[in-house]
C-alpha positions in Angstrom: -57.6 -149.5 -232.9 -54.7 -148.3 -230.8 -52.0 -150.6 -229.5 -51.7 -150.5 -225.7 -48.7 -149.7 -223.6 -49.7 -149.1 -220.0 -49.9 -152.5 -218.2 -48.7 -155.8 -219.6 -51.1 -158.7 -219.7 -48.8 -160.5 -217.2 -48.9 -157.6 -214.9 -52.7 -157.4 -215.0 -53.0 -161.2 -214.5 -50.9 -161.0 -211.4 -53.0 -158.2 -210.0 -56.4 -159.7 -210.4 -57.6 -161.5 -207.3 -60.9 -163.3 -206.7 -62.8 -161.9 -203.8 -64.0 -164.2 -201.1 -67.3 -165.8 -201.7 -68.8 -163.9 -198.8 -68.2 -160.6 -200.6 -70.3 -161.7 -203.6 -74.0 -160.6 -203.6 -76.3 -163.6 -204.0 -78.4 -163.2 -207.2 -76.1 -160.6 -208.8 -73.0 -162.7 -209.5 -72.4 -166.5 -209.9 -70.4 -168.1 -207.1 -66.7 -167.8 -207.0 -65.1 -171.1 -208.1 -61.3 -170.5 -208.4 -58.7 -167.8 -208.4 -56.6 -169.6 -211.0 -58.9 -170.6 -213.9 -57.6 -173.2 -216.3 -58.4 -173.0 -220.1 -60.0 -176.5 -219.8 -62.2 -175.3 -216.9 -64.6 -172.5 -217.6 -65.1 -170.5 -214.5 -68.4 -168.8 -214.1 -69.0 -165.0 -214.0 -67.8 -163.7 -210.7 -66.5 -160.6 -208.8 -62.8 -160.0 -208.7 -60.4 -157.5 -207.2 -58.9 -155.3 -210.0 -55.7 -153.3 -210.2 -56.0 -149.5 -209.8 -55.8 -147.1 -212.7 -58.7 -148.5 -214.7 -61.7 -146.3 -215.1 -65.0 -147.8 -213.9 -67.2 -148.7 -216.8 -64.3 -149.9 -219.0 -64.4 -153.3 -220.6 -61.0 -155.0 -220.4 -60.5 -158.3 -222.4 -57.6 -160.6 -221.7 -57.5 -163.3 -224.4 -54.6 -165.2 -222.6 -57.0 -165.9 -219.7 -60.2 -166.2 -221.8 -61.8 -163.5 -219.6 -63.6 -160.2 -220.1 -63.6 -157.8 -217.2 -66.2 -155.1 -216.7 -64.5 -152.6 -214.3 -66.6 -151.4 -211.3 -65.6 -148.8 -208.7 -63.5 -149.5 -205.6 -60.9 -151.8 -207.3 -63.4 -154.4 -208.4 -64.6 -155.9 -211.7 -67.0 -158.5 -213.0 -65.0 -161.3 -214.7 -66.8 -163.2 -217.5 -65.6 -166.3 -219.3 -65.2 -165.8 -223.1 -64.3 -167.7 -226.3 -61.3 -166.1 -228.0 -60.1 -165.6 -231.6 -58.1 -168.4 -233.2 -54.8 -168.2 -235.2 -54.5 -165.2 -237.5 -57.8 -163.7 -236.2 -56.0 -162.7 -232.9 -55.9 -158.9 -232.3 -55.3 -156.4 -229.6 -55.8 -152.7 -229.1 -58.4 -150.2 -227.9 -61.8 -149.4 -229.4 -65.3 -148.3 -228.3 -68.7 -149.9 -228.3 -70.2 -148.3 -231.4 -73.7 -150.0 -231.4 -75.8 -152.5 -229.4 -78.4 -154.9 -230.7 -80.9 -157.3 -229.2 -81.2 -160.6 -231.2 -78.9 -159.4 -234.0 -79.1 -161.0 -237.4 -75.9 -162.7 -238.6 -74.2 -162.6 -242.0 -71.0 -164.7 -242.3 -68.0 -163.0 -243.9 -66.7 -164.1 -247.3 -63.8 -165.8 -245.6 -66.1 -167.8 -243.3 -68.1 -168.9 -246.4 -64.9 -170.0 -248.2 -63.9 -172.0 -245.2 -67.4 -173.5 -244.8 -69.5 -173.3 -248.0 -72.4 -174.9 -246.1 -72.9 -171.8 -244.0 -76.2 -170.0 -244.7 -75.9 -166.5 -246.3 -77.9 -165.0 -243.4 -79.4 -166.2 -240.1 -82.2 -163.9 -238.7 -82.0 -162.6 -235.1 -83.7 -164.7 -232.6 -83.1 -168.0 -234.5 -81.8 -170.7 -232.2 -78.9 -171.4 -234.6 -77.8 -167.7 -234.8 -74.1 -167.6 -233.8 -74.4 -164.1 -232.3 -76.8 -165.3 -229.6 -79.2 -162.9 -227.8 -77.1 -159.7 -227.7 -74.2 -158.0 -229.5 -72.0 -155.1 -228.7 -70.3 -153.8 -231.9 -66.7 -152.7 -231.7 -65.8 -149.5 -233.5 -65.9 -149.7 -237.3 -64.5 -153.3 -237.3 -66.5 -156.4 -238.0 -65.7 -157.6 -234.4 -68.3 -157.9 -231.7 -68.8 -159.0 -228.2 -71.8 -161.3 -228.5 -73.6 -164.4 -227.2 -73.4 -167.8 -228.8 -75.5 -170.7 -230.0 -72.5 -172.9 -229.0 -72.0 -172.4 -225.3 -69.5 -175.3 -225.2 -67.1 -173.0 -227.3 -66.7 -170.6 -224.4 -63.1 -171.0 -223.0 -61.8 -172.1 -226.4 -60.0 -170.3 -229.2 -62.6 -170.6 -232.0 -63.7 -167.3 -233.3 -62.8 -165.3 -236.3 -62.0 -162.2 -234.2 -65.2 -161.8 -232.2 -65.5 -162.2 -228.4 -68.1 -164.9 -227.6 -69.9 -165.1 -224.2 -72.6 -167.2 -222.7 -76.0 -165.7 -223.6 -76.8 -165.0 -219.9 -73.4 -163.2 -219.5 -73.7 -161.1 -222.6 -77.3 -160.1 -221.6 -75.9 -159.0 -218.2 -73.0 -157.0 -219.7 -75.4 -155.5 -222.4 -77.6 -153.9 -219.7 -74.5 -152.4 -218.0 -72.7 -150.9 -221.0 -73.7 -147.8 -222.9 -72.6 -147.0 -226.5 -69.2 -145.3 -226.3 -67.9 -147.6 -223.6 -64.1 -148.0 -223.9 -62.9 -151.5 -224.7 -59.3 -152.6 -224.1 -58.1 -155.9 -225.6 -54.8 -157.6 -224.8 -53.2 -161.0 -225.2 
């Protein structure tokens, strides 16, 4: 992954503006709740104004705001709430979506098993307790993914081991929009 140097996280945060509710198409996006989301308040998926210079079809992740943005045309993006990495699992950089899976199986890493020996060695795809949820977008050659979750209450929190968790309905929405090879930019 490549470290970024084109727009600071603070600069992007200042440039993102929630569009008025009247501009949101019913049935396509959840309603707009707030332009200043708080970490304790998980704001639903919604359409936002996005700064110029970002190519449509790019995924931009801003861990400091616990948001993932899918860039659309005409200075807009879909903003999704996410769960972020905790502690030393924090990372930033640029990568690409290298694979996509429906109902992926999950194998915890050795570190996860050391932290919690009660974890199963494997959870099959489609199982209600599968931490990857209903869809996964694999990021480059890393172990990181953008995925759903069996713990929706964790969205908005810093809880993951490096992956980006989303509500299952949101990752399913993003999954159908994103082809393999999509650029993913991650900042704090």
